[in-house]
C-alpha positions as CSV (number, residue, x, y, z in Angstrom):
1,M,-155.8,135.8,160.6
2,I,-152.7,136.1,158.5
3,N,-151.6,132.5,157.4
4,G,-148.8,133.0,155.0
5,A,-146.8,135.5,152.9
6,H,-146.5,135.8,149.2
7,V,-143.0,137.2,148.0
8,V,-142.7,138.8,144.5
9,V,-139.4,138.9,142.9
10,Y,-139.4,141.5,140.1
11,T,-137.0,140.4,137.0
12,S,-136.2,141.1,133.6
13,D,-136.5,137.4,132.9
14,A,-139.1,135.7,134.8
15,E,-138.9,132.5,132.8
16,A,-135.2,132.0,133.5
17,D,-135.5,132.7,137.1
18,R,-138.5,130.4,137.6
19,A,-136.4,127.6,136.0
20,F,-133.4,128.6,138.3
21,F,-135.6,128.1,141.5
22,R,-137.1,124.8,140.1
23,D,-134.2,123.2,138.5
24,V,-131.0,124.6,140.4
25,L,-132.4,125.3,143.9
26,G,-135.0,122.5,143.6
27,L,-137.8,124.3,145.5
28,P,-141.2,122.7,145.5
29,H,-143.7,124.5,143.4
30,V,-147.1,124.5,141.7
31,D,-148.4,125.6,138.4
32,A,-151.0,128.4,138.9
33,G,-151.8,128.2,135.4
34,R,-150.2,128.5,132.0
35,G,-146.7,127.8,133.4
36,W,-146.8,130.4,136.0
37,L,-144.8,128.7,138.8
38,I,-145.4,129.5,142.5
39,F,-142.8,128.2,144.8
40,Q,-142.9,126.9,148.4
41,A,-140.4,129.1,150.4
42,P,-138.4,127.6,153.0
43,P,-139.2,128.7,156.5
44,A,-139.0,132.5,156.8
45,E,-138.3,135.3,159.1
46,I,-139.1,139.0,159.1
47,A,-136.7,141.8,160.3
48,F,-137.1,145.5,160.4
49,H,-134.1,147.6,159.8
50,P,-133.9,151.4,159.8
51,A,-133.7,153.1,156.6
52,S,-133.9,156.7,155.2
53,S,-136.4,155.3,152.5
54,V,-139.3,153.2,153.3
55,H,-139.8,152.0,149.8
56,S,-137.1,149.2,149.7
57,H,-137.4,145.4,150.6
58,E,-134.8,142.6,150.3
59,L,-135.2,138.9,149.9
60,M,-132.2,136.9,151.7
61,L,-132.0,133.2,151.4
62,M,-130.6,131.4,154.5
63,C,-128.5,128.2,154.8
64,D,-126.8,126.3,157.7
65,D,-123.4,125.8,155.9
66,L,-122.7,128.7,153.5
67,M,-119.5,127.2,152.1
68,G,-121.0,123.8,151.4
69,T,-124.1,125.3,149.8
70,M,-121.8,127.5,147.6
71,A,-120.0,124.5,146.6
72,E,-123.2,122.6,145.7
73,L,-124.5,125.7,143.6
74,Q,-121.1,126.2,141.9
75,A,-121.3,122.7,140.8
76,K,-124.6,123.5,139.1
77,G,-123.1,126.7,137.4
78,V,-124.3,129.4,139.7
79,E,-122.3,132.5,139.8
80,F,-121.5,134.2,143.1
81,T,-121.4,138.0,142.7
82,R,-119.4,139.0,145.9
83,P,-116.8,137.5,148.3
84,V,-118.1,135.9,151.5
85,E,-118.1,138.4,154.2
86,Q,-118.0,137.8,158.0
87,L,-120.3,140.2,159.6
88,A,-121.6,140.3,163.2
89,W,-124.8,138.5,162.3
90,G,-123.2,135.7,160.0
91,L,-121.6,134.9,156.7
92,L,-123.0,136.6,153.6
93,T,-122.6,136.3,149.9
94,G,-124.6,136.9,146.8
95,L,-125.6,135.0,143.8
96,R,-126.6,136.0,140.3
97,L,-130.1,135.1,139.1
98,P,-130.4,134.2,135.3
99,G,-132.6,137.3,135.0
100,G,-129.7,139.5,136.1
101,G,-130.8,140.0,139.7
102,D,-128.5,139.5,142.8
103,L,-129.9,137.5,145.6
104,A,-128.3,137.4,149.0
105,L,-127.4,134.1,150.6
106,Y,-126.2,133.9,154.4
107,E,-125.5,131.5,157.1
108,P,-126.8,133.3,160.2
109,S,-124.9,133.3,163.5
110,H,-127.9,134.8,165.3
111,P,-130.7,132.7,166.9
112,R,-133.2,131.9,164.2
113,A,-136.9,132.5,164.6
114,T,-137.7,129.6,162.2
115,G,-136.6,127.0,164.8
């Protein structure tokens, strides 16, 4: 039976993004060998959205207090890439990863499957 999920984030600077997840986000991790860090993900949900292309996936981080989380991350030098949007399903923003990628961060207003 399936007992977990492994998320891969493709980036132009894996070392910088690993350091960001380790030092800024403070996610627990293990060294899989030679400094290749594997991070423990927070509780996760999987949702399926209609799309014209089936070759696209998105990773979004969730929090309970978007404004508070943004303030904590800004104090650590994190750059936010878009203004906070109030959407039907919650508050949404994006943050810049050191490798140049954009990662969505949101505070859901919908019931959470993670409990």
